[in-house]
C-alpha positions as CSV (number, residue, x, y, z in Angstrom):
1,M,0.4,22.0,-10.0
2,R,4.3,21.3,-10.7
3,L,5.4,18.7,-8.4
4,G,8.8,17.3,-7.2
5,I,9.3,13.9,-5.8
6,F,12.7,12.9,-3.9
7,V,12.7,9.1,-4.7
8,S,15.1,7.8,-1.9
9,D,14.6,3.9,-2.1
10,F,15.9,1.2,-4.8
11,R,12.2,-0.6,-5.0
12,N,11.2,-1.1,-8.7
13,S,7.4,-0.4,-7.8
14,V,6.0,2.8,-9.2
15,D,2.5,2.6,-7.9
16,T,2.2,5.5,-5.9
17,L,4.0,7.6,-8.9
18,D,0.8,6.3,-11.6
19,R,-1.4,7.6,-9.2
20,L,0.0,11.2,-8.8
21,K,-1.3,13.8,-11.2
22,A,1.0,17.5,-12.3
23,E,1.1,19.7,-14.5
24,K,5.0,19.1,-14.1
25,L,6.1,16.3,-12.3
26,G,9.9,16.3,-11.6
27,I,12.0,13.3,-9.9
28,I,15.1,13.8,-7.9
29,L,16.6,10.4,-7.3
30,V,18.9,11.1,-4.1
31,Q,20.5,8.4,-1.5
32,N,19.8,4.6,-2.9
33,G,17.3,6.1,-5.4
34,V,20.2,6.8,-7.7
35,Y,20.3,3.2,-8.6
36,H,17.1,3.9,-10.3
37,A,19.4,6.4,-12.9
38,T,21.8,3.5,-13.1
39,V,21.0,0.1,-13.0
40,K,19.2,-2.2,-16.0
41,E,17.6,-5.0,-15.2
42,N,16.9,-7.8,-18.0
43,G,18.3,-5.2,-20.3
44,K,15.8,-2.4,-19.2
45,S,15.9,0.7,-17.4
46,S,14.3,1.2,-14.2
47,P,10.3,1.9,-15.3
48,I,10.7,5.1,-12.9
49,L,12.4,6.9,-15.6
50,D,9.5,6.7,-17.9
51,K,7.1,8.6,-15.4
52,S,8.7,12.1,-16.0
53,T,10.9,13.8,-18.6
54,S,12.5,16.2,-15.9
55,L,15.0,13.2,-14.3
56,Y,17.3,14.3,-11.7
57,A,20.3,12.2,-10.0
58,L,22.2,13.8,-7.1
59,Y,26.0,13.8,-7.7
60,E,27.0,13.4,-4.2
61,D,25.1,10.5,-3.5
62,L,26.3,8.7,-7.1
63,A,30.0,9.7,-5.8
64,T,29.2,8.1,-2.3
65,R,28.3,4.9,-4.4
66,G,31.3,4.8,-6.4
67,L,29.5,5.7,-9.9
68,T,29.9,8.8,-12.4
69,S,28.3,10.7,-14.5
70,A,29.1,8.0,-17.4
71,D,27.1,5.6,-15.6
72,V,23.9,7.7,-15.4
73,D,21.1,7.3,-18.3
74,S,20.8,9.7,-20.8
75,R,17.8,11.2,-19.5
76,V,18.9,11.7,-16.3
77,K,20.6,14.9,-15.4
78,V,23.0,14.8,-12.6
79,V,23.0,17.6,-10.4
80,T,24.6,18.8,-7.1
81,Y,23.0,19.8,-3.5
82,S,23.1,23.6,-4.5
83,D,21.4,22.4,-7.9
84,V,18.4,20.7,-5.8
85,V,18.1,24.1,-4.0
86,D,17.3,25.8,-7.2
87,L,14.7,23.0,-8.2
88,I,12.9,23.0,-4.8
89,F,12.3,27.0,-4.7
90,N,12.4,27.6,-8.9
91,E,10.7,24.6,-9.9
92,Y,8.4,23.1,-8.1
93,E,5.2,24.6,-5.7
94,K,5.1,21.1,-3.7
95,L,7.5,18.4,-2.9
96,A,7.2,14.6,-1.6
97,W,9.3,12.0,-0.4
98,L,9.1,8.7,-1.4
C-alpha cells in the first residue's frame, strides 16, 4: 500500500508514524507541520524527517509563516497546492491526516 500522511501540527512525537506500515510512505507537511522541515532543536532536525524518504512541504504554508525554500531541510521537497493534488491522485492509494 502507498500511504500519504498529512502532518499539520508541530509536535515532536512520532509515535503514530512508528506504527504505520506501508510499502511507500509519503509525509506531506502542511499548516504548522511545515516547521518540521525548517526548525532544528539542539542542532537536530525533526525526527519526522527520518520516517520517510518522500517528504514534502507546502510552499503556501511556508510563505504564510515567513519562511522560504532556502529555510527547508534538503531532504524535503517544496510543493504547491497543484503538486499536492498530483500526489494525492497519482502517488498514494490511501491518505491520513495527523
